[in-house]
C-alpha positions as CSV (number, residue, x, y, z in Angstrom):
1,M,5.6,-9.9,2.3
2,F,4.6,-6.5,1.4
3,C,7.1,-4.1,0.2
4,L,6.5,0.0,0.7
5,T,9.2,2.0,-1.6
6,Y,9.9,5.6,-1.5
7,S,11.8,7.0,-4.4
8,K,13.4,10.4,-3.9
9,Q,13.9,10.7,-7.7
10,S,10.0,10.9,-8.2
11,D,9.2,12.0,-4.6
12,S,6.7,9.1,-4.4
13,F,5.8,6.1,-2.8
14,S,4.9,2.4,-4.6
15,I,3.5,-0.7,-3.0
16,N,4.6,-4.4,-3.9
17,N,6.4,-2.8,-6.8
18,S,7.1,-4.8,-9.7
19,P,9.3,-4.1,-11.4
20,P,11.6,-3.0,-8.7
21,V,12.3,0.6,-8.6
22,N,15.3,2.6,-6.9
23,G,14.8,3.7,-3.6
24,R,14.5,2.9,0.0
25,S,12.4,0.0,0.9
26,A,10.8,-1.5,3.9
27,Y,9.5,-5.0,4.1
28,F,6.6,-6.4,6.5
29,C,4.5,-9.6,6.7
30,R,0.9,-9.9,5.7
31,L,-0.3,-10.5,9.0
32,Q,-2.7,-8.1,10.9
33,S,-0.4,-8.4,13.9
34,C,2.6,-7.7,12.1
35,Y,1.2,-4.5,10.4
36,D,-0.4,-3.1,13.6
37,V,3.2,-3.6,15.3
38,T,4.8,-1.8,12.3
39,V,2.4,1.2,12.1
40,K,2.0,1.6,15.8
41,G,5.8,1.8,16.4
42,K,6.2,4.0,13.3
43,K,8.7,1.4,11.7
44,L,8.0,2.3,8.2
45,Q,8.7,6.0,8.9
46,K,11.9,4.7,10.3
47,A,13.0,2.5,7.7
48,L,11.9,5.0,5.1
49,K,13.5,8.0,6.9
50,R,10.2,9.7,5.9
51,A,6.5,10.4,7.0
52,I,4.1,8.0,5.2
53,P,1.0,9.9,3.8
54,S,-2.3,8.7,5.2
55,D,-3.6,7.5,2.0
56,I,-0.6,5.3,1.7
57,L,-1.3,3.7,5.1
58,G,-5.0,3.5,4.0
59,T,-4.2,1.5,1.1
60,L,-1.8,-0.8,3.3
61,D,-4.5,-1.3,5.6
62,Q,-7.0,-2.4,3.0
63,M,-4.4,-4.7,1.5
64,V,-3.6,-6.3,5.2
65,S,-7.5,-6.7,5.8
66,Q,-8.1,-8.4,2.3
67,Q,-5.2,-10.7,3.1
68,V,-6.6,-11.8,6.4
69,T,-10.2,-12.1,4.8
70,Q,-8.3,-14.4,1.9
71,L,-6.8,-16.5,4.9
72,K,-10.1,-17.0,6.5
73,D,-11.7,-18.5,3.4
């Protein structure tokens, strides 16, 4: 699973944060179909109660694409 967290304190997003940071988080599976539904339905924005910057969505898209490639190999 992927985790996207928004920290109000630092006004920033983190992906798959380790160690965990305080803030509002949204989790979604690593499958392309899950990601597509999540992004198209704006479920991340709703869960985090915040607009997701395009660079963060681009990074998530790359991570999901890499995961799909690894699963095919």
